[in-house]
N, C-alpha and C positions, 0 to 999 in steps of 0.2 A: 563601609557597607552602606547601601541605600536600600530602601524598601519601595518597590514600585507598586502603586495602587492599581487594583483592577476591580471594578464594581461588577460582581456577578449578578446581573439582573436580567429578567426576561426581556427579550427583544421583540418588537412588533413583527408580525408576520411579513415576510418579504412578498412583494407583488408577484402575482403568478407569472407575469411575463416581463422579462427585463427590457429596459429601454435600449434601443439600438445605439451603439457607440458611434463616435465621430469617424469619419472616413480615415482609413489607414493606408497611406500610399507613400511614394518616394519622399514627398515633402514632409512627412511626419517624423523622419529621422533628423534629429538635431545634433550638430557637431559643436561641442564646447571648445572654444579656442582660447589661447593665451592662459590667463589666470582665472578664467571663468569657472573651471571645475572646482577650484579652491573656494570661491565665494558661494557656489551652489551647495557644496558639501564640506564645510570647514572641518567637521569632526573626523574626516578621513585623513586629514593632514596634520592636525594639531589637537591639543587639549582645548576644549571650549569652556571649561569652568572659569578660567582666568587667562590673561595674556602672557603668563610667565614663559610658556614654551616658545612662543614666537620671538620673545626677547632673547631667550637662551640660544636660539639658532644664530643670532648675531654674535653673542658672546662666544659660542663654540667656534665660529670662524676666526675670531681674534685669538682664541686659545690654540687653534690649529697652526696659526702663524708662529706662536711661541713654541709649540711642540716641534715645529720644523726647524727651530733655532734662529728665527728671524725677528723675534720680539722680546722685550723685557718688561713691557708695561701694558696693562689693560685698565682703562678707566671707565666706570659706569656712573651715569648721573641720572637721578630721578628728578625731573623738572617739575616746577609748580603747575604747569599747564597739563600734566598727565602724560607727557611724552617721556621717552627714555632714550638716552644717547649712549653709545658704546664706541670707545676710541682706542685704537692700538697703534703701536709703532712698528708694525710689520712692513712687508714689502709694498703694500698698497695694491689694490685690485687694478690690473691693467685697464686702461681706458682708450687704447687705440682701436682701430677697426678689426673685427674678427676676420681672419683670412678667408673663411668660407661664407659667413653670414653677411659680411659687409655692414655690420652694425657695431657700435661701440661695445667692447666686451663688458664694461661695468653695467651697461644697460641690459645686456643679455642675462647677466648673473641675477639681476633683480626682477626680470620680467618673464623668463622662460623656465618652465618646469624641466627638470632633468638636464640642466646645463650647469657646469661647474668645473673647477680645476682639480677635482679629487678622484676622477674616474681613472686617470692614468697613473697607476701605482708603479712602484719599482724605481730603479736608479735614474731613469730619465724623466720621471714625473715631477711636477711642482711640489707634491706632497707625498712622501713615502708612507707616512702614517697620518691618518686623520679620522675624526669622527664622522665627517660628512661623506656620504657615498651615494646618495640619491640625486644630488644636485637639485633638491627641492626646497631646502630650508629657508633661506632668506627671501626667496620668491613668495613663499607663504606669508612671511612677515609683511612683505610689501602688499600682497593682495588684501590682507586683513587690517590694513592701516589707513586711516583717513589721509595721512600725509607721511612721507618718508623722504628724508634728505640724506644724500651721500656726498662726502667730501673725501677725495683721494689725493695724497701727496706722494709723488713718485717721479724720479728722474728729473728733479728740479722744475717740475710742473705741478699745478694744482687743478684737478678736475672737479666740477660740481654738477649735480643734477638732482631733480626732485620728482616724486611720484604722488599720485592720489588714487587710492583704491587699486593700485597696481599699474595705473596708466601714467605715462610720462607727461608731466605738466610743465617741467622746465628742462629742456634738452641739455645734453652734455655741453658744458662750456669749459674751455681750458685756458689757463693764464700762467705766466711765468711765476715761479715761487718767489716770495719776498723773504726778508730776514725774519719776519714774525711767523712765517709758516714752519710747520714741522718738516724734518728732512724726508721722512717716509711714514706711511701709515694710512689707515682708513678710519673715517669717522661716520657712523650711521646714527641718525636720530629718527625715531619712529613714534607716531601717535596711534596706538592701537584703536581700532574702531569698536566702540562698546557694543554695537548691535550684534556682533558675532560671539560675544562672551556673556556668560551668566553674571559675572562680576567684572567690572572694568579695573578693579583694584589689583595691583600686584601683591601677592603674599610676601611681605617683607622677610619673614623668617626663612621661607624657602629660598628666596633670592640670596640672602646672606649666607645660608648654608652652602648653596651651590658655589658662590664665589670663594668662600673660605676653602672648600674642598679643592677647587681648581688650583688655588695657591699652594695647598699642601702637595698636590700632584706635580706641580711645576716649580721646584725649588729654585730660588733666584729671580722669579718673575713677581713683580709688584702688582697687586690688584687693589684698586680703590673703588669705593662706593660713596658717592656724594649725594646728600639729601639737600637739594637746592632750597627747600622751604625752611629747614632748620639751620642749614649751614654745616651740619655734622658731616664729617668725612671719616669713613672707616677704611683702614689700610691693612692688608695682609701680605706678609713676606715671610715665607718659611724657609729655613735651612735644615731643620731637623727631620723633615719629611714625615713619613707614615707613622713612625714610632711616637713622635710627639703628639700627633693628631689622635691616635688611638688611645694613648695614655690619658689625654685630656678628656676624652669622650666616655671612657669606661666608667660604669656605675659601681663595679665591684673590683676588689683586688684580684689580680690574676693568680692562678694556682702556681704557675712556674714563670720564670722570666719570659718576656715577649720573644717569640720566634719571628725573626724578620730576615728578608733576603731579597735578592733581585738577580735575574739572569736573563740574558738576551742572546739570541742566536748570532753567531759570527758568520762572516762571508764564506767560510769553508763548511758550514753546516749543510748537509744534504737533505735534512728533514724539514727545516723551517727556513723562511726567508730571513735575510740579514736584518737584524734589529728587532725581530719578533721576540716576544717573551713577556715577562711580568715582574713586578715588584710587589711585595706583600709584607704584612705584619699581622701576626696572629696571637691572640691571647686566649687562654682557657680559664674559665671561671666556674666555680662550683654552684653559684646561685645567680638569680636575676635573669633578665632577658638579654640574650646576646646582642651586641652592636655589630651590624654588618653593612659594609658599603663596598660597592665594586664599580669599577670604571673600565671603559674600553676606549683607548685613545682620548682620555680625559672626559668622555661622555659618561654621565652617571647612569648606571643600569640598575634602576630601583627594583626591577622585577628579576634581577639575577641573570642567569643564563648559563651557557656552556663553559665560560671561564670559571664560574663559581663551582660547577661540577668538576672541573679539572683540579681545583684547589681541594675539593672534598675527596677526590680519588687519591691525590698525592698525600694528603694528611693521613687518610685511612691506611693506605698501603705501608707507609713508613711506620706508623704506630703499631699496626698489626705485626709487621716484621720484627719490631723491637720486642713486643710481648712474647712472640714465639721463640725468638732467640734466647730470651732470659727465662723461658718456661714460667711465665707469670699467670697464665690464664687458668682459673679453676676448672675442674672437670664439668662438662656439660654446658659451658658458656660458649656461645657462638657469636663472634663479633660481627656487627653490621656497620656500614659507613656512617649512619646517623648516630651511632654510639660515640664516635669521635667528634662528629660535626655539630651535634646538638649543643655542646657547651663551648663552641668556638666563636669568639668575636674576631672580626678581621677587617682590614682595609686591603683591597686588592686592586691593583692598577695594571691592566694588561695592554700590550701593544700588539695589534693584529693588523696585518698588511691590508686585507680586504674584508673587513667585518661585515657579516650579514646580520642585520637586526630584524626583530619582529616589529613591523609597523614603522610609520614615519617618526613617531615620538621616541624611538630607539631605547625603550625602557628594558628590553631584554635582548641578550645576544644569542643568536641561533647558530653561529659558525661551528660546524662539527669538529673541525681541527683544533678549536680552542681547548677542548677537553684534554686532548693529548698534549698540546702546547704547554699549558699551565701544569698539568699533572707530571709531565716529564721533568720539569725544572724543580718543582716543589719537593717531590719524593726524595731524591738523593740529598737535597739540602737539609731536610729534616732528619734523614737517616744519619747524616754526619753530625748534626747538632745533638741528637740523642746519644750517639756513641761517645761524644765528648762530655755529656752531662747526664751520666747514668742515673744519678739519684733523682734528678728532676724527671727523667724519663719514667722512673718507677712511680713517681707521684702521678704523672699523667696516665700511666697504665692503670693505676688504681681507680682513677676517676672514670676512665673509659669502661673498665670492667663493671664498675658500679652501675653505670648507665645501661650496659647490656643486661645485667641481672634485673634491673628495674623493668626494662622492656619485656623480658621473659616472664617476670612475675605478673605483669599486667595482663599478658595473654592467659596465664593460668587462672587469674581472678575471674575472668569471664567463664572459663570452663567449669569452675567450681559449682556454678548454679545451673549447669546443664546436665541432663541425664540421657544416656544412650545417644549422644550426639545431637539431640534435639533440645532446643531451649525450653526450659520450664517457664511458661508465661506467668507474669506477676498476678497474684491473686486478686488485686484490686482493679485489674484491667477488665473492662466490659467490652468484649470483642464483637466484631461485626460478623455476619453470616457469610458474606461474599468472600471469595478468594481471588477476585479480579483486581489486580494491582492498579489498573487505570481508574477504577471506581472507588477503591477503599480509601478511607480517611481515618486518621486517629487525632483526637483533640486532647492535648495536654492541658488539663483544666486546673485552675488555681482553687484549691480547697475542696473538701468533701461535700459541702452543701451545694456548691455550684455543680460538682460532679453528679450529685443526685438529680438535679434539674436537667442536666445534659443527658443523663442516661434515659430519663423518661421522655425527653423531647426529641431525641435523635431519630434518624432513620436506621433501624436495626440491621437492615440489609447491608449497608455500606459504611456506616459510621461507628467507630470505636471510641471509647472514652477511657482515659487514664488520669485519675485525680492525683494531684501532687500535694503533699503536706508541707506547708510553709515555703520558705524561699530555698531554691536549689543552691547548692554550693557554688561559689565563684571558682570555676574550673580553669581560669586563665593560666595560673602557675602550678597547677596540680599535675604531678607526674602520673603516667597511666597506671602504674602499679597501685597508687593510692586512690585512683578515681572511683573504683567500685566499693570502697569503704562506705560511700554514700549510697544508701539504698535507692533513693529517688533516681540517681543517675544510672545505676545498674538496671532498674526497672525500665527506664526509658530505652536503654540500649537493647535489652532483651525483647521488649515489646515491638520496637521498630524492626529488629532482626538484622542489625548491622553493628559490627564491632567498632570501637574507637580507632581512629587512624589519623595520620598527618597529611599535610597538603601534597607531599611528594609520594605518598603511598598509593598502592593500587588495591583498595579494599574489595572484598567479595560482596557485591551488592545483590547477588542472586537470592539472598535470604530476606531482602526487603519485603515487608508485609503490607505496606501502605504507600500509595502513590502520593498522598498529601499528608504531611506531618504538620498539624496546625497548633500554634501556641494560642491558647484562649485564657486571657487573664482579665481582671477588672479594668475598667476604663479610668483608673485613677493613678496616683503617683506610685503606690505599692505595686499595682498591676504592671506599670511601665518598668519598674525595677525587676520584677520577675521576668518580663520579656527580655530585658537586657541580659540577665543571668543565663537564660536559656539560649539566647543568640550567641553569647560567649561560649557556652558549652558546644553548640553545633559548629561554630566557626573554628574553635580550637581543636576539637576532637572528632568532628564529623563533617569536615569541609567538603567532601565529595557529594554529600547529600544536598548542600547548598548549590554546588556547581551543576548538579543534575536537575535542579529546580524542584526539589521535593519539600522544602521548608516554607511554611506560610505563617502569617500572623492574622488571626481573626480579630475583627474590630467590633466589639459590642458597643451599644449606644450608652451614653452617659445620662440622657434625658428622655422622658416620655411626655408627650403633650396629648392630653385628652381634649380633642376639639369637638365643639357642639355641632349640630346640624346647621348648615348654612345654605340657604336656597335649595337647590336640587341635590346638594351633596349631603349624605348622611353623616352622623357622628362617626368620628374615626380616632384611632390611636396612632399617633405619629412619633417616630423615633429620631433622635439627633445624636450624632457622634460626639459633638463638643459644643461650646458656646457659639461658635460661628454658625453651625448648622441650626442651632436653636433660634438664633436671630432671624435666619433666613425663613424658617418655618413660620415664625410669628408674623413676619412681614407678609408672607403669602396669605396667611389667614386674614390679616387686615384688608388686603386687596380683594379677598373673596367676600368681604362684607361682614366679617365676624366682629362682634362688638369687643372692644378692649376689655380684657380681663374675663371674658366669657369662657376661656379655656382654663385648664388646670395643668400645672407643670410639676412632674415628680422627677427627682434625681435618684438614680440608682446608686446606692453605696457600694454595691458589688453584684457579681453574677448570681450570688445566692439569693438575692431579693427577687429575681425573675422566676416566674413559674415556667413550667416546661413549654407551654404554648408560646410565651413571649420569647424564650431563648431560641426556639425553633424559627419563629418569624424573623428575628433580628440577626441571628448569628450562625445558625446551622443550615437553614434552607438554602440550597445552591441558587435558587432563583432570586432571593432577596437579600442575601448576606453580602458582607464585604470582606474579601480576603486579600491580603497583601503578599504577593510572592517575594521571597527574600533572595537577593542577588548581590553580587559584587558590583560596586559603582565603576565609573569610567576609569578611575586611577588603578583599579585592579586589586589583586590580593595583597601585594606588598604594602601599599598605602593604607589599606583597610586594617592590616595587622598592626601598623603603627598607631592608628587611631584607637584600636582596642587596647593596645598596651598602655596608652596614655590614660584610658578610662578605667581599666581593670587591674593594671599592674600594681603590686604592693609598694614598689619603690618609686611610684610616679606621682606622689602627693603634690610636689611642686608644679608639675605639668598640669595637673587637674586644677590647682588653685589659679594658675595663669589662665587656663581656659575659662574658668568661672568669672574671673575678673574681666576678661575680654568680652564674653558673651552673656554674662549673668543678667543684664538688663533687657535682654531680648526674650526672656522666658518668664511666663506667668506660672508660678508654682502653686499647685493645687494641694493645700495641706489639710 
């Protein structure tokens, strides 16, 4: 999750008459050619936080060769000069002239958008199943690299060429293969251009995880990662497949033995294409955060998609059928898919003939048929397993029923503090007079003393104040039926007018009472902790409020500078958010001729030290305050959830320690 700053300050009046714009004619329309669109808007084609995705595109091509049955080895090397090379022993990209384009095929692959060998699916195509489908991947890698070299060994010949910024700088040269050359395969070495990325460093942990995952999904294929600087070589070769991988990754013991299976459509199947299907391994645990990974044609789908929905449907329908057959469900309990799925950890690998992904980074599968494809194969397999292992089935049924009861109790908890269908507002809420959602704001204020100042300094028409006592409960691993045992969380939910929900729910937001829900805490370490606890609550149990842009963080100042009169400027009170802004204010005062030390600096220990006027000027006044809208970052919900789990999960102490060891020296702790 990231917080995007927006300074709500008064703007100078616009000129009464706008300046005439430049002439708009036929010549104004610009046509971007070749790889120019990628360079102009790289974020539309790849992740721009680091170059991992453009390297992954090359690795995916090598994996597609192995998936098609033409490769047994993929070697990745991290070179000391910052470049990365990927080598495979597949068929090698053709380098003869394209019959229609009259240009070497290998050059087309790396320089033309929407050109590739994976559009032609089916029995006559070069790839029946592949992750690539846009024909965009490696051309983006090429466009965003200062240099890219390609070597292809094929049909007793070796072809070489090189690019810079997507342009050919060394045309295709072909020579006969020698004894030292490989028989077949493609080698690509890329130097990512740092100007397109926030960080030029590859995240090593993510790269290792990706390569290890591909080895798991391709039993018998050897994958190596060589660190040229240290000489270290990591090798992955799995024969145990998904079961070994899930067992090694699980944090908690499974309730029942792992349920695994694989099924693919035959040539006589009228519903799905030959070879389509899935392999899976599922574990049910009673505690801890589930471990979930899914892939489509070996492409990691970190944001899930329709194949995961198919797994969810298959598991739910099989377990529900077992519970009904054995009459295990207590009266009044209605099962929902999440009752089964919420405690499931899994690794799912789907093969889809023509996958439709959301966006070029392929993090989510959108193919509608994948729901039916995976669900159709998983349901009968689990039904058979449960009928053969009735005692384990009853244990699983007990867990699922417990989840359903917890969910239903959570709903009842909210109702207990409502009367006649209308929420009874918390007594400590000082509400606003307006009922206009677009204007209304509620400030969740740390402490009663700060709440008092905020109540006196607010705009009574549009601003409400809800004081919070102490630190809110860490709600990351709290089930919903226990959530409202905490009065502060209950009061927040009732005051806002929205019930807790999950990321896949469709909550009723019609009762929302405020357009802006603002977290207002002290500008110190304790205040930051309260911010994190409240953000955890909203992300875990009110995610749709974040998606709809209703959650904000107020930024009160840490310092006040009392500046004397200087020249024509009168004495003034200036506020600084942090040490950096304080330095900037003092530098400005010196430039304005203010004598060194003529000013006085006071540090606010907390919001309670501010009087009502100061709190209005710095934090509540829409014209002068600073509010940070809370939103998901570019990686999206899935990666944000992983970060929160690392920070707030009870069983993640080792991950937090590793995080502090890596980044501890970058933080100045204010104790």
